C-alpha positions in Angstrom: -48.7 50.1 18.9 -49.0 49.3 22.6 -47.2 46.3 24.0 -49.3 43.2 24.7 -49.9 42.4 28.3 -48.2 39.3 29.7 -50.9 36.8 30.8 -49.8 34.5 33.6 -51.9 32.5 36.1 -51.3 31.9 39.8 -50.2 28.3 40.3 -49.4 27.6 36.7 -45.7 27.0 35.9 -44.0 29.2 33.4 -40.7 28.7 31.5 -39.0 32.1 31.1 -36.0 33.1 29.0 -34.3 36.4 28.7 -31.4 36.9 26.3 -28.7 39.5 26.0 -29.1 42.2 23.3 -28.1 40.8 19.9 -27.3 37.6 21.9 -24.3 39.3 23.3 -22.9 38.3 26.7 -24.7 39.4 29.8 -22.4 37.8 32.4 -18.7 38.6 32.3 -17.3 37.3 35.6 -18.3 35.0 38.5 -19.3 38.0 40.5 -21.9 38.8 37.9 -23.6 35.4 38.3 -23.6 35.8 42.0 -25.1 39.3 41.9 -27.9 38.1 39.5 -28.7 35.2 41.9 -28.8 37.8 44.7 -31.4 40.1 43.0 -33.3 37.1 41.7 -33.6 35.8 45.3 -34.8 39.2 46.5 -37.4 39.4 43.7 -38.8 35.9 44.3 -39.6 36.8 47.9 -40.8 40.3 47.2 -43.1 39.5 44.3 -44.3 36.0 45.2 -42.9 33.4 42.9 -41.3 30.0 43.3 -38.2 28.9 41.3 -38.0 25.2 40.4 -35.1 25.1 37.9 -32.7 27.6 36.4 -29.7 28.0 34.2 -27.6 31.2 33.9 -25.8 31.0 30.6 -23.3 33.6 29.5 -25.7 35.3 27.1 -29.2 34.3 28.4 -31.1 32.9 31.4 -33.7 30.2 31.8 -36.0 30.2 34.7 -38.8 27.7 35.6 -41.2 29.6 37.9 -44.6 29.3 39.5 -46.2 32.7 40.3 -48.4 33.2 43.3 -50.1 36.3 41.7 -51.0 37.2 38.1 -48.3 39.9 38.1 -45.6 38.0 40.0 -43.4 37.1 37.0 -43.7 40.4 35.2 -42.7 42.3 38.3 -40.0 39.8 39.2 -38.4 40.1 35.7 -38.7 43.9 35.8 -37.0 44.0 39.2 -34.2 41.6 38.3 -33.6 43.2 34.8 -33.4 46.7 36.2 -31.2 45.9 39.1 -28.8 43.8 37.1 -28.5 46.3 34.2 -27.6 49.0 36.7 -25.0 46.7 38.3 -23.4 45.8 34.9 -23.4 49.4 33.7 -21.8 50.6 37.0 -19.3 47.8 37.2 -18.1 47.9 33.6 -18.6 51.6 33.0 -21.0 51.1 30.1 -24.4 52.4 29.2 -27.4 51.4 27.2 -29.4 48.2 27.0 -28.3 44.8 28.1 -31.3 42.7 27.4 -32.9 41.8 24.0 -36.3 43.4 24.8 -38.8 41.8 27.2 -38.5 38.3 28.5 -40.3 35.4 26.8 -42.6 33.1 28.8 -44.4 29.9 28.0 -47.1 28.5 30.3 -46.4 24.9 31.0 -48.8 21.9 31.2 -47.2 20.5 34.3 -48.4 17.0 34.0 -47.1 16.6 30.5 -44.0 18.8 30.3 -42.7 20.1 33.7 -39.9 17.6 34.2 -39.0 17.8 30.5 -38.6 21.6 31.1 -36.4 20.9 34.1 -34.2 18.7 31.8 -34.2 21.2 28.9 -33.1 24.0 31.2 -30.4 22.1 33.1 -29.0 20.5 29.9 -28.4 23.9 28.3 -24.6 24.0 29.1 -24.2 20.4 27.7 -26.2 21.3 24.6 -23.9 24.3 24.1 -20.8 22.1 24.5 -19.7 24.1 27.5 -19.5 21.0 29.7 -19.8 17.3 29.2 -22.1 16.7 32.2 -24.7 19.1 33.7 -23.2 18.8 37.2 -20.0 20.4 35.9 -21.8 23.7 35.3 -22.0 25.8 38.5 -24.7 28.2 37.6 -27.7 26.0 37.3 -30.2 24.2 39.6 -28.9 20.7 38.6 -26.7 20.3 41.7 -29.7 20.9 44.0 -32.2 18.8 42.0 -29.9 15.9 41.2 -27.3 15.9 44.0 -29.1 17.5 46.9 -26.7 20.4 47.3 -28.2 23.4 49.1 -29.6 26.2 46.9 -31.6 28.9 48.6 -33.2 30.0 45.4 -35.1 26.7 44.8 -38.6 25.7 45.8 -39.2 22.2 44.6 -42.4 21.6 42.6 -44.8 19.0 43.9 -44.2 16.9 40.8 -40.5 16.9 41.5 -41.2 16.0 45.1 -43.4 13.1 43.9 -40.4 11.4 42.4 -39.7 9.8 45.8 -40.6 10.0 49.4 -37.2 11.2 50.6 -34.5 13.5 49.4 -31.9 10.8 48.7 -34.2 8.7 46.6 -35.6 11.7 44.9 -32.1 12.8 43.8 -31.5 9.3 42.4 -34.8 9.2 40.6 -34.1 12.7 39.1 -30.6 11.7 38.0 -32.2 8.7 36.3 -34.1 11.1 34.0 -30.8 12.3 32.6 -29.6 8.8 31.6 -31.3 9.3 28.3 -31.4 12.3 26.0 -34.5 14.5 26.0 -36.6 13.4 23.0 -36.2 15.6 20.0 -39.9 16.2 19.7 -40.0 17.5 23.3 -37.0 19.7 22.8 -38.6 21.2 19.6 -42.0 21.7 21.3 -40.3 23.5 24.3 -38.1 25.7 22.1 -40.9 26.6 19.7 -43.4 27.6 22.4 -40.8 29.4 24.4 -39.5 31.4 21.4 -43.0 32.6 20.6 -44.3 32.9 24.2 -46.9 30.2 23.5 -48.7 27.7 25.8 -47.0 24.4 26.0 -49.4 21.6 26.6 -52.4 19.6 25.5 -55.6 20.9 23.9 -57.4 20.4 27.2 -54.8 22.4 29.0 -55.1 25.2 26.5 -58.8 25.3 27.0 -58.4 25.5 30.7 -56.0 28.4 30.3 -58.4 30.2 27.9 -61.2 29.8 30.4 -59.1 31.2 33.2 -57.9 34.1 31.1 -61.3 34.8 29.6 -60.0 35.0 26.1 -58.8 32.8 23.2 -55.2 31.8 22.8 -54.8 30.9 19.2 -53.3 27.7 17.8 -50.0 27.5 16.0 -49.5 25.1 13.1 -51.3 21.9 12.5 -49.9 19.7 15.2 -50.3 19.7 19.0 -52.5 22.6 20.0 -50.6 25.4 21.5 -51.6 29.0 22.2 -50.1 32.4 21.9 -49.7 34.3 25.2 -49.0 37.6 23.4 
């Protein structure tokens, strides 16, 4: 059976995750994280995508992206995946697959979920009990978004920029979002839609996506309408 085509829309944010094969490690040393960042930065420029938030965990990666073209994310992930696997196999004298199949991607209703996705992604090391505070983890976007530290990979989303009129106040407002835990329902919605590559958002957002795609994106369950991206 042929693989289903990834369906992304220019200007619509997407939460992407890619995991190591069998959830095994895909980063083994600091140099590996740095190389992944390098090829990710190259791919963002080459294929036309903006990165708003990210977290490179030891056995998976989270990226919050907005594509400029319908194929931006697919080509970006192919580029990064291929370059990084070649690097790992060469560096560690190994062969075979590194990733657990293709990446998963969930289109995001920005007005309702974008900043929650920021928090979900940057809280990953805390949730995994790797650190007690997100700023203690060096391989995420938190230090840029919350502390204003330079990060050449990041292009702030307009909703992030709308938190305040200047960078200092924006960082303060963003840190305030982390004073409280991400609500369990929001965490569950994000995780479920990401796991199945489904649309995360309201029924109206799903209808807008369906109209733009020119096809139906079926509902899942009996709760909030979400749709499969295939």
